[in-house]
Steps between C-alpha positions, in 0.01 A plus 500: 500500500643839403611781729193691378299280735690638799459855370124441478467390863638834620242679284202274564332715766565845357126565515509489880701820506227697325191338647376327188354148513703242312225426247477864392861610535695610192729243344790742461673766707749740343512269200577178690257211563363482854231316698576170328422158643782334694564137395524190721239642738772700678283810545214302655738315731663828607153640573416194709807566714347827618125495439220255576319320221146586398331834455699782665341696780593841634706441815567858611209742529539833318816398318432441133807651337788361297741593776615252760446524873820468701517247783768707673294821502144384437464779245489526122833507319359775279687827546373775268837675509700186423255329267395767257342390176814599312741321734293181500460498122873557455593221741249257349617585150862429594399164647286386211691612193820323605543192281785316669341247740782504756503879505122495553541262792755731661280803435203338675720404796618862529173683432339705776212612281349157438531433874221752544244294307295209625454184294125518570281783626311238700817401688676834554790369707621289207770637271505524121879514507538171680214329318684573175833377636331184630336437163836545327676263740235233456498538122878471476494184712208349310658559161813325631289190565443537873158451658366706789560215744870507407546861606655649811528839667876558512693752712804646323760760594391860453702549183387175334251550215390209281331628182119471523513274807604755762182647645641736764828681558575678826795619707523177702394225259329422173230243427435287195273220385689209352509122482869497599595672825872459420581445867316809621230493775168414342151361548259326263209707375263204525300282267283779359494882493309656789552776756782310666763766568500454879519124461806521273669768712450294815655193335819664376803296599671814629364853535671811366384731781700557820201473732702436817708818474282737298158614621404624153577163347304335780189704414543442127543126547202472736271669249632300204402185689136618491454630145351258249506696174833487322492840329385662825785341697766589245376858485493513880869407508577783257290753692644391835858525375427846360334622820740349753832485320754538776 
């Protein structure tokens, strides 16, 4: 399967950044194809990691926007001074018109703008950024012949980035989804995709957080052991590291 498939996965939810439903969203943005179907069922499996099956229901009263609610602050990530229409359009354009798949992966890992969007208005603590990175990681594993049951959550050093499979990069560690842990601490994802973040985090062979010596890491770890949705948990790590970097 060509590299165009990996480019497409980073563009597949462009419509969620402008509030358009998938069925009525334009097929191109700035001259490039967007909102395409992701093969191997990777998009649906990534969704199942963070959202329940069935018809979605509004879970937070009076919050029906595209912008994510932060677990660290309990408030919307929308900042009218930071996220002007021009700044958002510019950032989204830069993300979507890139045509090198590895550069797109790095751009999504680095982006602060897409961190502000939720993957579903019905589940506002979820993150479009991490849903997309999860879909890309699953797709890259599936196209390599791995099945979901083969996959593991792997903890790498902070400077280790595996193209398409790294789903989070932070100052203390990075995380990837892979069938081969290569000797790194890891935990199986399970037999099927579901909101199993806490289960996988609890089963890691070794944890990357210094909970005995660092009160901030203790709080972060305690909360990660309670969050089920994958994109919510990954975004919480990013938000927590940004708020309490010390």
